[in-house]
N, C-alpha and C positions, 0 to 999 in steps of 0.2 A: 486504458491509459498506458499500461506497461508495454504493450506491443509497439508503441511509437518509438521506443528506444532503438529498435533495430531498423526503423524505417526512415530515420532522419536523412541519410544520403539520398535515397530515391525521392523523398518528398521535396528536398531542397532542389534537386535537379528538375523535377516536374514543374514546380511552382516558380522556379528561378529565384529562389531566396537562399540565404545562407543557412548552414547547418544549425547555427545558434537560433535563427529565426524559426526554423522548423521545430526546434525544441520547445518553442513557446506554445505549441499545440498542447503539450503536456502541462505546461505552466497554467494555461487558461483553464484546462480541465480541472487541475488541482485547486485553483483559486475558487472556481465556481462550486466545486464540491465542498470546500471548507466553509463557504458562506451559506450555501443552500441547505446543508445537512441539518442544522438546528431549526432553520425556518420551516423546511418541509416536514420535519418531525412534529413541530407544533401544529401545522395545518392538517396533518394526517393522523393526529393522535387518537381519534375516535374510530378509525377504520380497523376492521379485523386484520390481524397480522398477515394472514395468507393472502387476502385480497390486496394488501399493500405491496407484498412481494411481487405479485403478478403485475400490478400497475407499474411498479418500479422497473421491471424487466421490459415491459412494453415501451416505456419512455426511453430506456437505454438502447433498445433495438432501433427505435425510430431515430434517435440521435446519431447512431453510427451509420444507418442507411443514408441519412442526409449528408453525413461526412463523405461517404463514398461517391455521391453524385454532385457535391458542391463544386462549382467550377473555379472559384477564386479563393485566395488565402483568407481574406476577411470573412467570407461566408463559411469557410471551413472552421475558423475560430469560433464563429457563432454556433455551429452545430456541435462543437465540443462541449459547450455549455449545456445543451439539451441532454447529451449523453451523460454528463456529470450529474445532472439532476436525477436521472434514473439510478445511477450508482450511489448517490448520496442517500436515496431512500432505501436502497436494497441492503447494503452491507451492515449498517447498525441494526436494522430490523432482523436480519438473519442471525446476527450474534445474540440479540435479545431472545429470539425464539429458541436457539440452541441452549441458552442459559436456563430458560423456563422449563425445558423438557428434560433437564439433566439434574441428577443429585449432586450436592456440593463436592463430594469426594471425587467425582469424575468431571468436574467443571472444566479443568484445564484441557482435558482431551476433547470435550465437546466444543469448546471455543477454538481449539486447534483444527477441528473438522471444518469450521467455517473459513478460517484462514487458509485451510488446505485447498479450498477452491481457488484462491489467488495463487498459491504456490504451484498447483497443478497447471493452471493456465499459463503461468510463467515458464514452467518446464516444457510444456508441449506447444502452447499457442505462440509464445514469443519467438522461439527459434524457427518454428514452422512459418510464422508470419514474416519473419525476416527473409527466409529463403523465398517464400512466395512473392514478397515485395520486390526482391531482386529479379525474379524470373518473369513475373506477370504484372508488375506494377504495384505500388503501395495500396491502390484502391482495392485490389484483389484481396489484400490482407484484411482490410476493413470489412469487406463482405464476408470473410471468414469469421470475424468477430460477430457480425450480425447472425450468421448461422449458428454459432455457439450460443448466442443469446436466446435464440429460438429453442434450442435443445434445453437450456436452463429453464425456460418458461414452461415447457412441457413437464420437466422434472418436478418443478414446484407444484404445478397443478395436480400431478398424480401422487406425489410422495409426501408432501408437507401437510400435517394435520392442522386443523383450526386451533389457534392459540389466542387467548385473551391476556393481554399484559396491561395492567392499569398504567396510564400515563397522562400527564397534564397537557392540555392544549394551549397553555399560555406561554408565549415566547419568553417572558422574563424567567419563568421556571426552568427553561432550558439552560440558562446561564447561571442559575443559583449555585450549582456545585462549585463554580469557579472561586467562590469565597472560601472554600475549604482548602487549606494549604496542602493537604494530602493529594487532593485531586489536581491542584495546580502543578504539583511536582510530577505527577504521572504524565500529565499532558505536555509539560515542557520537555520531559525526557523523550516523549513520542515525537515531538516536533524536531528536536535536535537529531534524534536517531535517524529519522527519515530524510531530513535535510542532508545528512552526511552520506548515507548509503545511496540515495538516488541522485545526488550530484554526480557521482561516478557512474551509476547505472544509466541515467538518462543519456549521457554522452559517451557511453562505453564504445560506440563505434568509432569515436575519434581517439580513444585511448589505446586501442590495439591495432597492430598491423597484421594480425593473424585471422583465422577463420572466425568471423563473428557468430554465425549460427552455432558452431560447435561450442564456443565459449558460453553462449546463452543457454544451450542445452545443459551444459555442466552446471551452470549456476541454478537453473530451474530444478534440476534433479536434486541438487544439494538442498534447495529450498523445501522440497517435499519432505525429505528426511528430517531436516531441521525443524520444520513446523510440527510434525508428528512427535518427534523426540522431545521438542520443547513442551508440548502439552503434557506428556507423561512425566518429564522431569519437574515441571511446575507442580504437578500433583504430589510428587514425591518429596521435593526439597523446598518448595515455596518460591514465589516469584522474585523476591529480592535478589537471591543468588543468581537466578537465571538471567535477569536483566543486566546485572553488573558484569558477570562473566561473558555474556554475549557481546556487550558493548566493547569490552576490552579486546576480545578476539577480533571483532569487526574492525576496530581501529588499526590493529596490526596488519590485517589483510589489505586494507585500503592503502596503507603506506607501502605495501609490497607490490603495487601495481606495476612499476617499472621493471621489477625483477620477473613478474609473471609474463611480461611481454617478450621475454627472451626466446621462448620456443612454445610451440603448441602444446606439448605434453605438460609443461610447467603451467601454462595458462589454464588448461583443463582442470588440473589438480587444484590450482588456486581458486578458480571460479566455483568448483564444487564445494570446497571448504568455506569460501566466503558466503555462498548461498546457504549453507548449513547453519553457520553461526548467525547470519543475518536474520533468518526466519525463526531461529531458536527463541528469540525474545518476544515475538508477537503474541503468543498465547499468554505469556507471563504478564504482559502489559494489559491485556484484556482482563486477566484475573485480578490484577491490582485495582483496576477501575471498578469491577463488580464488588470487590471487597470494600472499597471506599464509599460507594453509594448503593448499598444493598436494597434500599427502598426506592431507588430511582435508576434501575439498571438501564432501561432504554435511553434515558437522558445521558447517563454517564458514557455509555458506549457510543452514542452519537457525538459527544464532545471529543472522545478519543479518536474517532474517525475523522472529525474535523481537524484535530491537531495533526494527524497523520498527513492529511492532504495539504494542510498549511506548510508542513515540512517539504512535501513534494513541490509546492509552489516556490518555496525558497530555493530548492535544489534546481528547478528548471530555470529560474531567473538568474540567480547568482552563478550557477554553473555555465549558463550561456555567456554571461559577461566574462567570466574567467577564461572561457575558451576563446572568445573574440580577442581579448587583451593579452593573454599570456600563454595560449595554446594548451596542450595536454598537461604540461607541468602545473599550470595554474589550477586546472580542474582537480588534479590529484592532491595538491597542497590544500585546496579549499575543502575537499571532502574529508581529508585526514584531520584538518583543523576542527571542522565541525564535529567529527566523531570524538576527538579529544575533549571538546567542550561538553559533549554528552556524558562522557565518563566523569569529568570533574563535577558536573552538576549532580550526577547520581551520587557521587561521594559526599558532596556537600549536603544533600538531602537524605542520605541513607538512614541516619539515626532519627531524623525529625519526623519520619512518616511511617512508623511501624504499624499503625492501625490500618493503613491503606494496603498493607501487605500481610494480612492476618491469617492466611491459611496455616494449617498445622505446623509446617516446617519452616515458617518464615523467620 
């Protein structure tokens, strides 16, 4: 999904649609992911985790291959739903496997390793895909995603051990944790955080007049560092501090986008730091979820993943409207406002949810 952020201009030209309409490819992917994640988790609850990871990757690869060959905008939107189904099965399962294979004192680093796959793909795949999309067409980039999916499939087949994680197959059990205020607080933070960050990221090509691949490289490299640093700092200081500090810093960087657009060196420094603080929070949020529902880790992580992609849906939809109606200023104001809302919500729930953030230093 992330790679489409750098492909919106070539997609819009090829399909003869607006940039905002091209951005809805990400919106459809995110909405499908958010809806399908708990449903597919219930349907696949009895499958061995390694087999489920392999099935998920096959579906993801198929969805992207169909995207690469689909001739029209409506058909491309439909193929994004298939790709989202594969991703919706893969990411929560991978996090659950990482949690099951790791001792509690190293849980933050293990969960960061899973999120590290996303940050590495952003650091390498997104700018490479953006360059490739400009040079050889956006469909070439989607074929690159297909190739990387095949590499991931081989890696899971060879390296991931068989893991059994008890999980309910009833759909209503998938939503039961929502009745817990601690869980609801974590999920709401996740939704607001991703809505804010990806309102700017999805339409970043319309926010900068500078070299977009270079800016995306810097953001992705910062994400790799932030994700790994976030895992270690979460283990050391607890997730509450990491979430709050990361959200405050991310809000500041979103507000500084006009300043970052003044020159390429400034933009690169800004993008690197924004990527660092943005990905700093991801392992902490996963840790909060695991601590809140220790007996239902796969369900909790699935809900967290759904909340993340619900945020991406909000970002794609509202960011596209803001871009159409108010231009780049509207996108920046919307992203910053959503980030402020995330900070305020975290403050409001900070003292109400200590049990959800229970590791040693919380």
